[in-house]
C-alpha positions in Angstrom: 0.0 0.0 0.0 1.3 3.4 -0.9 0.0 6.9 -1.4 -1.6 9.5 0.8 -5.1 8.0 0.9 -6.7 7.3 4.3 -6.1 3.8 5.5 -8.7 1.9 7.6 -7.0 -0.1 10.4 -8.6 -2.9 12.4 -7.4 -5.1 15.2 -9.0 -8.3 13.8 -7.8 -10.5 16.7 -6.0 -9.6 19.9 -6.0 -10.3 23.7 -8.6 -8.8 25.9 -7.9 -5.2 26.6 -5.8 -4.5 23.5 -7.0 -1.6 21.3 -5.7 -0.2 18.0 -5.7 3.5 17.4 -5.0 5.2 14.1 -2.2 7.7 14.6 -2.4 9.3 11.1 -3.8 8.5 7.7 -1.1 5.9 7.2 -0.1 4.5 10.7 -1.7 3.1 13.8 -0.6 1.9 17.2 -1.7 -0.8 19.6 -2.2 0.0 23.3 -2.3 -3.0 25.6 -1.2 -3.7 29.2 -1.3 -7.4 29.9 -2.7 -8.8 33.1 -1.0 -11.4 35.2 -3.4 -14.0 33.7 -2.3 -13.1 30.2 1.1 -14.8 30.2 2.6 -16.8 27.3 2.1 -16.1 23.6 -0.6 -13.6 22.8 -1.7 -13.5 19.1 -2.4 -10.3 17.3 -4.0 -10.0 13.8 -4.0 -6.5 12.3 -5.6 -5.5 9.0 -5.0 -2.3 7.0 -7.5 -1.5 4.2 -7.3 1.2 1.5 -10.1 1.0 -1.0 -10.4 -2.6 -2.2 -6.8 -3.5 -1.0 -6.3 -5.2 2.3 -3.0 -6.2 4.0 -2.9 -8.3 7.2 -0.2 -8.8 9.6 -0.3 -11.6 12.2 2.3 -11.6 15.1 2.7 -13.0 18.5 3.9 -11.3 21.7 5.4 -13.4 24.5 4.3 -12.2 27.9 6.3 -13.2 31.0 5.4 -12.1 34.5 8.0 -12.6 37.1 6.9 -14.6 40.2 6.8 -12.1 43.0 7.6 -13.5 46.4 7.2 -11.6 49.6 10.6 -10.6 51.0 11.1 -11.2 54.7 14.3 -10.9 56.7 15.6 -13.6 58.9 15.1 -11.4 61.9 18.8 -11.5 62.8 19.1 -7.8 62.7 15.8 -7.0 64.3 14.9 -7.0 68.0 12.4 -9.8 67.5 15.2 -12.0 66.2 17.4 -11.4 69.2 14.6 -12.1 71.6 13.7 -15.3 69.7 17.4 -16.5 69.8 17.5 -15.7 73.5 14.3 -17.6 74.2 15.6 -20.6 72.3 18.9 -20.5 74.2 17.0 -20.4 77.6 14.7 -23.3 76.5 17.7 -25.4 75.5 19.5 -24.6 78.7 16.4 -25.5 80.8 16.0 -28.8 78.8 19.6 -29.7 79.4 19.3 -29.1 83.1 16.1 -31.2 83.2 18.0 -34.0 81.3 20.9 -33.9 83.9 18.5 -34.3 86.8 16.9 -37.3 85.2 20.3 -38.9 84.9 21.0 -38.3 88.5 18.1 -40.5 89.5 15.0 -38.4 89.7 12.5 -36.4 87.8 13.0 -33.3 89.9 13.2 -30.3 87.6 15.8 -27.8 88.6 14.5 -24.2 88.3 
């Protein structure tokens, strides 16, 4: 197609949410923002018509959305992490003392 005649553009096929807008008499653009459910190959079929002449272009766009995982720290640099480590150390120490008293011949827990 050549010349300055007005071209009629059409998005014959495309993913949900895609729209084609004529930018001028001879060009158009596609606006589309894929959702997280629109991953993988997305097929587009665009037609341009001028008079009785039609040209079609089919193409595919591969959409990849990264897997987002919540970031959490180990707690080592936070006060809660220090308190948890201290609580664990006290629990282990208490358990060790309880174990020693059992070996000595009784179930008397040392406090």
